[in-house]
FIFIZA-218496 format. One record per residue (C-alpha): residue in one letter; x, y, z. Coordinates in steps of 0.001 Angstrom, whole numbers, plus 500000, padded with zeros to 6 digits. Layout:
REM residues N
+----+--------+--------+--------+
| aa |      u |      v |      w |
+----+--------+--------+--------+
|  A |      X |      Y |      Z |
...
+----+--------+--------+--------+
***
This chain:
REM residues 444
+----+--------+--------+--------+
| aa |      u |      v |      w |
+----+--------+--------+--------+
|  M | 870793 | 394987 | 241939 |
|  K | 871403 | 391514 | 243218 |
|  L | 868588 | 389165 | 243223 |
|  T | 868714 | 388241 | 246821 |
|  T | 868584 | 392276 | 247723 |
|  A | 865741 | 392277 | 245527 |
|  I | 863947 | 389545 | 247378 |
|  S | 864491 | 391151 | 250828 |
|  N | 863433 | 394100 | 249738 |
|  F | 860121 | 392981 | 248471 |
|  I | 859271 | 391040 | 251599 |
|  V | 860108 | 393603 | 253962 |
|  L | 859625 | 396789 | 252627 |
|  I | 856487 | 396509 | 250521 |
|  A | 854435 | 396765 | 253178 |
|  A | 856129 | 399716 | 254981 |
|  S | 856070 | 401719 | 251698 |
|  L | 852196 | 401345 | 251065 |
|  N | 851866 | 402969 | 254796 |
|  N | 854422 | 405243 | 254560 |
|  G | 854593 | 406537 | 251194 |
|  A | 857942 | 405622 | 250686 |
|  C | 858619 | 404276 | 247179 |
|  G | 862755 | 404732 | 247094 |
|  F | 863110 | 400570 | 246576 |
|  A | 863552 | 398211 | 243596 |
|  P | 861236 | 395262 | 243745 |
|  P | 862273 | 392296 | 241466 |
|  S | 862341 | 393037 | 238192 |
|  L | 859269 | 392255 | 236484 |
|  P | 860526 | 391573 | 232895 |
|  A | 858171 | 391030 | 229736 |
|  S | 858254 | 387750 | 228714 |
|  Y | 856315 | 385467 | 231551 |
|  V | 853874 | 383121 | 230086 |
|  L | 851097 | 383405 | 227604 |
|  N | 847723 | 382216 | 228876 |
|  S | 845500 | 380782 | 226870 |
|  V | 842592 | 382593 | 228831 |
|  D | 843039 | 386633 | 229694 |
|  P | 843955 | 387014 | 233515 |
|  V | 841427 | 389447 | 234014 |
|  S | 838617 | 387692 | 231556 |
|  S | 835514 | 386068 | 233000 |
|  S | 835530 | 382624 | 233712 |
|  R | 832991 | 381523 | 231351 |
|  S | 834969 | 382059 | 228233 |
|  P | 838544 | 381700 | 227062 |
|  F | 837786 | 384509 | 224453 |
|  A | 841706 | 385346 | 225387 |
|  T | 842752 | 382726 | 223652 |
|  T | 845952 | 384293 | 221895 |
|  R | 845722 | 384145 | 217950 |
|  M | 849371 | 382275 | 217133 |
|  S | 848792 | 383241 | 213162 |
|  S | 848861 | 387051 | 214190 |
|  I | 851480 | 386363 | 216402 |
|  V | 854153 | 385013 | 213980 |
|  G | 853838 | 386138 | 210252 |
|  E | 856221 | 384948 | 208537 |
|  S | 855170 | 386293 | 205203 |
|  S | 854604 | 390090 | 206456 |
|  E | 857977 | 390063 | 208620 |
|  T | 860821 | 388356 | 206548 |
|  A | 862538 | 389742 | 203879 |
|  T | 861799 | 389147 | 200186 |
|  N | 863131 | 385740 | 198472 |
|  T | 866885 | 386970 | 197209 |
|  S | 869821 | 384991 | 195529 |
|  D | 872069 | 385817 | 197970 |
|  D | 872292 | 382856 | 200157 |
|  G | 873277 | 384998 | 203384 |
|  F | 870361 | 386875 | 203086 |
|  Q | 868245 | 383636 | 202529 |
|  K | 869559 | 382325 | 205937 |
|  L | 869036 | 385223 | 207848 |
|  S | 865743 | 385789 | 206934 |
|  T | 864809 | 382188 | 207967 |
|  D | 866796 | 382760 | 211354 |
|  I | 864530 | 385435 | 212250 |
|  S | 861511 | 383597 | 211504 |
|  R | 862970 | 380748 | 213813 |
|  L | 863642 | 383537 | 216305 |
|  K | 860313 | 384784 | 216446 |
|  R | 858910 | 381315 | 216865 |
|  V | 861553 | 380440 | 219612 |
|  L | 860371 | 384232 | 221730 |
|  T | 856463 | 382735 | 221000 |
|  Q | 857464 | 379763 | 222397 |
|  E | 859288 | 381013 | 225502 |
|  Y | 856251 | 383540 | 226578 |
|  I | 854002 | 380469 | 226230 |
|  S | 856125 | 378126 | 228313 |
|  F | 856991 | 380564 | 230927 |
|  F | 860627 | 380485 | 229535 |
|  N | 860617 | 376725 | 230688 |
|  P | 863071 | 376330 | 229062 |
|  M | 864670 | 379498 | 228398 |
|  V | 866510 | 378751 | 225139 |
|  S | 869880 | 380089 | 226017 |
|  S | 871417 | 379271 | 222545 |
|  W | 869347 | 382513 | 221010 |
|  Y | 871290 | 385029 | 223640 |
|  A | 874391 | 386725 | 223637 |
|  S | 876120 | 385706 | 227111 |
|  D | 876249 | 388878 | 228057 |
|  V | 873033 | 389621 | 226975 |
|  S | 871418 | 393049 | 228775 |
|  F | 867861 | 393125 | 230538 |
|  N | 866454 | 396366 | 231174 |
|  D | 862597 | 397433 | 232383 |
|  P | 861388 | 400380 | 234069 |
|  M | 862669 | 399329 | 237903 |
|  T | 865645 | 397055 | 237344 |
|  S | 868598 | 395988 | 235378 |
|  L | 870040 | 392452 | 234440 |
|  S | 872870 | 391444 | 232807 |
|  G | 873401 | 387750 | 231516 |
|  V | 871359 | 384938 | 231028 |
|  D | 871648 | 383327 | 233999 |
|  S | 870482 | 386382 | 236297 |
|  Y | 867254 | 386875 | 233764 |
|  R | 866374 | 383012 | 234416 |
|  K | 866717 | 383312 | 238057 |
|  N | 864598 | 386060 | 238243 |
|  V | 861637 | 384845 | 236084 |
|  D | 861778 | 381368 | 237590 |
|  M | 861262 | 383285 | 240673 |
|  L | 858112 | 385430 | 239406 |
|  A | 857118 | 381883 | 238066 |
|  G | 856866 | 379846 | 241345 |
|  R | 859436 | 377776 | 240418 |
|  T | 861863 | 378573 | 243153 |
|  L | 861270 | 378289 | 246837 |
|  M | 861485 | 381963 | 247599 |
|  G | 858789 | 382705 | 244465 |
|  K | 856406 | 380349 | 245607 |
|  I | 856440 | 382783 | 248949 |
|  L | 855924 | 386151 | 246968 |
|  F | 854031 | 385723 | 244203 |
|  E | 850957 | 383635 | 242213 |
|  G | 849471 | 383524 | 239266 |
|  A | 852052 | 385188 | 237228 |
|  G | 850655 | 385290 | 233687 |
|  I | 850959 | 387106 | 230222 |
|  N | 849267 | 387291 | 227070 |
|  L | 851067 | 387877 | 224051 |
|  H | 850103 | 390159 | 221377 |
|  S | 852502 | 390507 | 218786 |
|  V | 855996 | 389713 | 217492 |
|  T | 857172 | 392373 | 214790 |
|  G | 860495 | 393813 | 213042 |
|  G | 863365 | 391703 | 212208 |
|  E | 863791 | 393799 | 208836 |
|  I | 866962 | 393277 | 206870 |
|  T | 869246 | 395660 | 205330 |
|  E | 872669 | 396215 | 204142 |
|  D | 875079 | 399131 | 205224 |
|  E | 877582 | 401251 | 202856 |
|  S | 879913 | 398161 | 203091 |
|  G | 877609 | 395237 | 202447 |
|  N | 877201 | 394187 | 205982 |
|  L | 873940 | 392804 | 206988 |
|  Q | 872171 | 394878 | 209477 |
|  I | 869008 | 393133 | 211555 |
|  S | 865898 | 395938 | 212657 |
|  E | 865118 | 395551 | 216651 |
|  L | 862124 | 392750 | 216888 |
|  V | 859310 | 394171 | 218908 |
|  T | 856598 | 392294 | 220929 |
|  R | 853467 | 393701 | 222668 |
|  W | 852121 | 392213 | 225681 |
|  T | 849838 | 392250 | 228964 |
|  L | 850999 | 390520 | 231916 |
|  R | 849652 | 390041 | 235355 |
|  V | 851252 | 389052 | 238893 |
|  T | 849706 | 388342 | 242421 |
|  A | 851904 | 389555 | 245375 |
|  K | 850618 | 386249 | 248266 |
|  V | 852791 | 387886 | 250349 |
|  L | 850144 | 390495 | 251059 |
|  P | 847206 | 389332 | 252874 |
|  W | 845066 | 390994 | 250632 |
|  K | 846676 | 389075 | 247760 |
|  P | 846965 | 392235 | 245121 |
|  T | 847188 | 391836 | 241270 |
|  A | 849564 | 394119 | 239981 |
|  V | 848745 | 394550 | 235847 |
|  F | 851017 | 395870 | 233428 |
|  S | 851334 | 396105 | 229527 |
|  G | 853433 | 397090 | 227145 |
|  I | 856467 | 396363 | 224679 |
|  S | 859834 | 394622 | 224687 |
|  V | 862126 | 395888 | 222022 |
|  Y | 865036 | 393206 | 221002 |
|  D | 868166 | 394303 | 220023 |
|  V | 869907 | 391851 | 217402 |
|  K | 872579 | 390756 | 215484 |
|  P | 873947 | 388033 | 212948 |
|  G | 876340 | 385657 | 214682 |
|  G | 875948 | 383413 | 217397 |
|  K | 875170 | 379685 | 217780 |
|  E | 871819 | 380085 | 215897 |
|  G | 873188 | 382362 | 213711 |
|  I | 871692 | 385463 | 214776 |
|  E | 871419 | 386222 | 218769 |
|  I | 869699 | 388944 | 220879 |
|  T | 872078 | 391127 | 222759 |
|  G | 869955 | 393343 | 224676 |
|  Q | 866000 | 393909 | 225905 |
|  T | 864345 | 396937 | 226879 |
|  D | 860721 | 396563 | 228281 |
|  Y | 858564 | 399493 | 228117 |
|  W | 855077 | 400091 | 230316 |
|  D | 852314 | 401468 | 228977 |
|  S | 851391 | 403238 | 231921 |
|  I | 854394 | 405391 | 232587 |
|  N | 856606 | 405310 | 229043 |
|  I | 854782 | 406719 | 226232 |
|  K | 855830 | 409616 | 224816 |
|  P | 852884 | 412562 | 224583 |
|  N | 851805 | 413301 | 221119 |
|  T | 853351 | 410725 | 219242 |
|  P | 852156 | 408281 | 216743 |
|  F | 852122 | 404292 | 217942 |
|  S | 854061 | 403636 | 214764 |
|  P | 857268 | 402395 | 214424 |
|  P | 856186 | 401022 | 218576 |
|  Q | 859846 | 401379 | 219740 |
|  C | 859875 | 405701 | 218653 |
|  Q | 856831 | 406198 | 220737 |
|  Y | 858628 | 405411 | 224013 |
|  Q | 860981 | 406717 | 226260 |
|  K | 862722 | 405945 | 229295 |
|  V | 861307 | 407462 | 232803 |
|  P | 863101 | 407942 | 236607 |
|  T | 863042 | 404624 | 238480 |
|  N | 860708 | 406406 | 241158 |
|  I | 857534 | 406584 | 238644 |
|  A | 858225 | 402598 | 237722 |
|  V | 858232 | 401723 | 241415 |
|  Q | 855470 | 403865 | 242584 |
|  D | 853226 | 403017 | 239355 |
|  F | 853919 | 399487 | 240843 |
|  L | 853352 | 400030 | 244596 |
|  N | 849601 | 401845 | 243582 |
|  Q | 848301 | 399077 | 242194 |
|  L | 849314 | 396792 | 245289 |
|  K | 846733 | 399407 | 247971 |
|  P | 843958 | 397597 | 249174 |
|  E | 840866 | 398079 | 247155 |
|  G | 838487 | 398557 | 249944 |
|  F | 834917 | 397780 | 250233 |
|  T | 833568 | 397072 | 246755 |
|  A | 829975 | 396830 | 245272 |
|  A | 828274 | 393616 | 244446 |
|  A | 828758 | 392990 | 240759 |
|  A | 825227 | 392699 | 239324 |
|  A | 826016 | 389570 | 237075 |
|  P | 828886 | 387402 | 235313 |
|  E | 830947 | 390176 | 233205 |
|  L | 831107 | 390142 | 229671 |
|  P | 835070 | 388939 | 228976 |
|  Y | 837694 | 390765 | 227194 |
|  L | 840901 | 390556 | 225959 |
|  L | 843190 | 393313 | 227792 |
|  L | 845314 | 394928 | 225396 |
|  R | 846637 | 397925 | 227544 |
|  R | 846644 | 399680 | 230775 |
|  G | 847880 | 403191 | 229954 |
|  D | 847901 | 405849 | 231720 |
|  G | 844273 | 406546 | 233199 |
|  Y | 842550 | 404198 | 230665 |
|  E | 842841 | 400717 | 229660 |
|  L | 842046 | 399199 | 225998 |
|  R | 840042 | 396390 | 225906 |
|  R | 839163 | 393325 | 222395 |
|  Y | 835869 | 392490 | 223504 |
|  P | 834547 | 389475 | 221180 |
|  G | 831141 | 389771 | 219268 |
|  F | 827953 | 389540 | 221393 |
|  V | 824364 | 389328 | 220921 |
|  G | 822061 | 391131 | 223945 |
|  I | 818815 | 393015 | 224307 |
|  E | 818164 | 396478 | 224162 |
|  T | 815366 | 398795 | 225293 |
|  P | 815216 | 402928 | 225152 |
|  Y | 814600 | 404705 | 228658 |
|  V | 813559 | 407876 | 230190 |
|  R | 814742 | 406479 | 233504 |
|  R | 817532 | 403967 | 234184 |
|  D | 815354 | 402117 | 237078 |
|  Y | 813164 | 401707 | 234162 |
|  G | 815330 | 400681 | 231920 |
|  F | 816443 | 398063 | 234427 |
|  G | 813405 | 397179 | 235360 |
|  S | 812278 | 396249 | 231740 |
|  L | 815239 | 394134 | 230704 |
|  G | 815332 | 392216 | 234052 |
|  A | 811799 | 391282 | 233467 |
|  F | 812195 | 390232 | 229785 |
|  A | 815514 | 388458 | 230213 |
|  K | 814604 | 386431 | 233418 |
|  G | 816034 | 382941 | 233138 |
|  M | 818649 | 383944 | 230352 |
|  D | 821332 | 384632 | 232420 |
|  P | 822274 | 388511 | 231287 |
|  L | 825931 | 389606 | 231748 |
|  A | 827346 | 392680 | 233213 |
|  P | 827792 | 395547 | 231916 |
|  S | 824372 | 397168 | 231690 |
|  I | 825700 | 399283 | 228467 |
|  M | 824227 | 403140 | 227951 |
|  K | 824401 | 405019 | 224750 |
|  V | 823036 | 408812 | 225239 |
|  W | 823352 | 411008 | 222421 |
|  N | 825046 | 414380 | 222749 |
|  E | 822502 | 417070 | 220733 |
|  D | 820337 | 419535 | 222875 |
|  D | 817252 | 417940 | 222542 |
|  S | 815582 | 421875 | 221493 |
|  N | 817483 | 421485 | 218425 |
|  E | 815689 | 418274 | 217696 |
|  A | 812453 | 417606 | 216348 |
|  E | 812596 | 413756 | 217311 |
|  P | 814838 | 413696 | 220165 |
|  K | 816910 | 410279 | 219869 |
|  D | 816266 | 408047 | 222535 |
|  K | 818958 | 406593 | 225505 |
|  M | 818984 | 403708 | 225035 |
|  M | 819843 | 400198 | 227152 |
|  M | 821755 | 396995 | 226726 |
|  W | 822228 | 393733 | 228443 |
|  P | 824717 | 391471 | 226837 |
|  L | 823298 | 387490 | 226874 |
|  E | 825657 | 385471 | 224665 |
|  F | 829059 | 386330 | 223293 |
|  T | 831454 | 384695 | 220495 |
|  N | 833777 | 381939 | 221745 |
|  P | 837526 | 381883 | 220236 |
|  G | 837889 | 380487 | 216617 |
|  E | 834196 | 381344 | 215986 |
|  G | 834524 | 384417 | 214110 |
|  T | 834100 | 388156 | 214854 |
|  D | 830507 | 388675 | 214374 |
|  A | 828034 | 388173 | 217112 |
|  P | 826396 | 384835 | 217974 |
|  D | 822681 | 383899 | 217281 |
|  P | 820521 | 385366 | 219852 |
|  P | 818807 | 382771 | 222651 |
|  V | 815524 | 381272 | 220759 |
|  S | 813451 | 382813 | 223749 |
|  A | 814739 | 386080 | 223038 |
|  V | 813728 | 386380 | 219289 |
|  E | 810416 | 384974 | 220363 |
|  K | 809537 | 387485 | 222817 |
|  A | 811442 | 390804 | 221370 |
|  G | 809432 | 393231 | 219764 |
|  D | 805902 | 391457 | 220301 |
|  G | 803103 | 392836 | 222707 |
|  Q | 804385 | 393828 | 226278 |
|  W | 808116 | 393357 | 225104 |
|  K | 807147 | 395729 | 222110 |
|  S | 809925 | 398462 | 223283 |
|  I | 812527 | 395607 | 223499 |
|  S | 814822 | 394605 | 220393 |
|  I | 817713 | 392083 | 219746 |
|  A | 821132 | 394006 | 219350 |
|  R | 824301 | 392513 | 217966 |
|  R | 827974 | 394123 | 218037 |
|  P | 831025 | 393002 | 216359 |
|  E | 833911 | 392193 | 217950 |
|  R | 835806 | 395801 | 218750 |
|  V | 838493 | 397555 | 220383 |
|  I | 837694 | 399810 | 223373 |
|  A | 839096 | 401885 | 225121 |
|  V | 837798 | 402408 | 228788 |
|  R | 838019 | 405067 | 231351 |
|  T | 836784 | 404029 | 234959 |
|  F | 835020 | 406639 | 237344 |
|  E | 833646 | 406295 | 240622 |
|  D | 830983 | 408799 | 241162 |
|  A | 827215 | 408761 | 240630 |
|  A | 826853 | 408329 | 237142 |
|  M | 825191 | 411783 | 236414 |
|  A | 825260 | 413341 | 233006 |
|  P | 827902 | 415858 | 233787 |
|  V | 830074 | 413036 | 235583 |
|  V | 829466 | 410706 | 232279 |
|  R | 830550 | 413486 | 229871 |
|  N | 833553 | 414907 | 231747 |
|  A | 834762 | 411482 | 231907 |
|  D | 834430 | 410826 | 228147 |
|  R | 836171 | 414191 | 227381 |
|  E | 839117 | 413185 | 229512 |
|  L | 839385 | 409779 | 227647 |
|  R | 839436 | 411619 | 224132 |
|  E | 842110 | 413671 | 225322 |
|  M | 844181 | 410950 | 226655 |
|  L | 843451 | 408824 | 223491 |
|  K | 844994 | 411825 | 221380 |
|  R | 847664 | 411924 | 223553 |
|  D | 848576 | 408740 | 222807 |
|  G | 848120 | 408441 | 219342 |
|  L | 844763 | 406695 | 218939 |
|  T | 842041 | 406911 | 216853 |
|  P | 838231 | 406509 | 217812 |
|  E | 835361 | 405298 | 215572 |
|  E | 834387 | 408216 | 213333 |
|  G | 831072 | 409758 | 214532 |
|  S | 831458 | 408558 | 218220 |
|  E | 831596 | 411851 | 219641 |
|  K | 828055 | 412453 | 219116 |
|  F | 827442 | 410701 | 221794 |
|  V | 828710 | 409091 | 225195 |
|  V | 828648 | 405268 | 225879 |
|  F | 828844 | 404325 | 229588 |
|  S | 828376 | 401391 | 231430 |
|  Q | 827734 | 400015 | 235114 |
|  Y | 828686 | 396690 | 236774 |
|  D | 827000 | 396689 | 240405 |
|  A | 824008 | 395444 | 241251 |
|  V | 821191 | 397890 | 242140 |
|  H | 821126 | 399474 | 245577 |
|  S | 824232 | 397592 | 246097 |
|  M | 826374 | 399372 | 248802 |
|  G | 830359 | 399984 | 248584 |
|  K | 833122 | 401312 | 246337 |
|  R | 831140 | 401366 | 242822 |
|  R | 832201 | 400694 | 239414 |
|  S | 831780 | 402601 | 236485 |
|  E | 833094 | 403370 | 232850 |
|  V | 833059 | 405178 | 230062 |
|  W | 833755 | 403573 | 226877 |
|  I | 834921 | 404641 | 222847 |
|  E | 835560 | 402137 | 220144 |
|  L | 838658 | 402924 | 218201 |
|  A | 838394 | 402663 | 214219 |
|  N | 840167 | 400211 | 212558 |
|  G | 843748 | 401104 | 211833 |
|  G | 843316 | 403636 | 215143 |
|  H | 845231 | 401792 | 217422 |
|  P | 848453 | 399212 | 217070 |
|  F | 846481 | 395945 | 217996 |
+----+--------+--------+--------+
***
């Protein structure tokens, strides 16, 4: 599809599609590689937690071939490492510039909505999304990406003695805001880009094709997440367009947040759930019988400490009748979190919290620490009653199993849910169930 047609369709038809439910058009392509933000688009402005760890993206020792006396093999290995650095820099710079010497002149780009051919077509599309063109400034703002990893590129030798390069794969999360719409919705996508690479070209190797897949629509059910390119499949374009349009609908009146939110890095926007990396954090915790009692106790204790949202509750699944001493329901409020570069453990708690916790009228309140973790999250809007919460937890576990993800061992013994809204606030409420994922139980 021509670029001008895509632009025109986006401006004229997107509002009409939201009104009449039509989805038979293709907005401009949203290629995976836009920009690597230093701060995650959905994270709290209090923290740059989402700063990408560059050492985890380009790991030459694990991604290149072992040393060999064959000069061609060594040169190819070096070129692959160089290409990984180039791709990383292109993400960081929002393809400004796009290093065209690494791409074949007829390189193809395909994502779930559109297809492009040639470096110039791709560059023009990205420039528009980045706001580097007049039309882009009218349509979009705040386009950004977090690059999670660059893997692949192993070298093998075929029966004829020719060296072959396996596909390169990037994992990313991107966002783009449609400023052309009055309510300025932000669409978020996560997924992988699969790069076809071969020896040759100006740099010694060249990209001949890039195919993007979205976590929300392209994951094959009941397949392992490694190798990544084997877990994804193509779907009809109308499914992708509808996924995009669903994110552009007005949210309506939402409840006021209780406090600034604990920051996180969004790793995946999946089909019915999200994966987030939370930094290590420290907070205060108390047992509770009724949630309003827990809110009252922690609120009185934390006065002047600027606690963060959400309130995090943990409720055990055992039938109390089988327990000599039923396990307490627990409520936690985060207070402080670990900043980038400061490790994965929880930070030290505020001195004022340490001095008060467990003493006198605060005897039931304790300091609680959580290390950096990857959390699966499913949002629900109904009142957080026991049947609603347990059903959301059950649905999330089924989704994780479907997508090849593994919860932390023992997490099935309890449910963890969070609430973000101010008490007695009006409007659409935000509650979530959380399930911690096991180390090695996810691709991040």
